[in-house]
N, C-alpha and C positions, 0 to 999 in steps of 0.2 A: 426599711424596706419598702419598696415601691410594691405595690400589686399591679399587675398587667394582666389585661388579658386580650384574647384574641377572635372576642365574639361582640361584633359591631352592636347588638343592640343594647350589651353595657358600657360603651364610651357616649360621652356628653356630644351633643351637638353643637352647631354654632347657636341654635336658638337657645336651646338651654343655657348653655353660657349666656348669653343677651340676655334671655329670663332673669338670671339669679343677679347679673351684676346692678339690671335695672331695678331688681327689689332692694338691691343693697345701697344703693342712690336712694328708691324712696326711704328708706328704715333712715338712710343719715337725715334726708331733708325734715320727717319730720321731727328726728330729735332736737334738728336745729332750731326749727320753729317753735317745739315746744319751750327749748331754752332761753328763745326772743322774747315769747308773751311772757315768761315767769320774769326774765330781768326789767321785761318794760312796765310790768306791774299791771298789762292790760290795759295801756294809755299811749294815745298816740303821743310817738315821740317829737311830731313837728306841732300840734296842737295844744295838745297837753288834755282832749279829750277820753274819757271812758270807750273804748271799745274791744270788740273781740270777735276774732280770729272764724266763731262758728256760729256767729250770729247769724239770722236771716235777716234781718230788717236792714237795709242799705245803711241807712243812719248811722246805725250802730258796730255796722262790720267795718273788722280789722282786717287789715292786708300784710304780707310781708314783705317788705322793699329791699332791693339790694343795693347798697351805695355804688359798688361799680355793678353795671348790670351783667348778667352771664354772658350776653354776647359781646362783651369789651372782655373778656376773662375773666369776670367776677367770680367767688369761689362760693357755694353752701357753706359758710361759714359765720358762726355768731357776731363775728366782729366786722362782716358787711352785708349784715340783715339787720334791718329795725322794725318794727309794729308801725304802721302808718294808717289813720282811715281811710276808708273809702276817697273822701273829697279831697285830702292833702295826698293822696296818692296817684289820685287822678289829675294833680294840679302840679307834681313832680312831674308825668311823664306829657305833659302838655306843656312844661317850659316855662312852668310861672313862677314855679319855686324851683330852687336845686338845695337839694342835701346832699353835706361832705362829710369826711371825718371817718372817723371809727364807733361804729356804734357799743364798741363793749367799753370805751374809753370818755367819748364824747363827742356831737358832732355839731357842725354850723348847719345853718337853713337860711339861704340868700333867696332873696322875693324879686321879682322883677317890677321895675317902677314904670308910671306914665311912660315915660321915656324909654325903654326898653330895656334900660339900665340895670344890673345886679346889686345890691346892695343886702349888707347883712344885716338881717333881721332877729335871729337867735344864734346868740353860742353857748353851746352847753361845756361846762368845766369838769365835765363827769356824769355819770348815768342821772337823768333827773335833777341835775344842778344846772341852773340856767341863768345866764345872762343877758338882759334884753335890751337893745338900742333905744 
């Protein structure tokens, strides 16, 4: 049985609904980040350096990177997010490296050579299990 009201002050406004939706999305994103940090054991998936998403020092800072960007339709799920140190994250967004794959099962890291061509640098066959060329 649904309880209905005739009083405007009891109805949810669009602002309230938007705030609830944003809170739910933020809660989900925090849970995804916590799962990714735990899965990646606090190490950059690209270079293997120890990094912490909560660090204030720039060298030790870890950032959560979407393999498929949100702007390209990527979702906030653990398979689409990896932990990367600040340097590797900046390199990826600058186009110096390209990270592909599934964060839960394995990724490939492609580096840009001196001639501008991409070459496979690292292939994971599982999380943390690396093949290097």
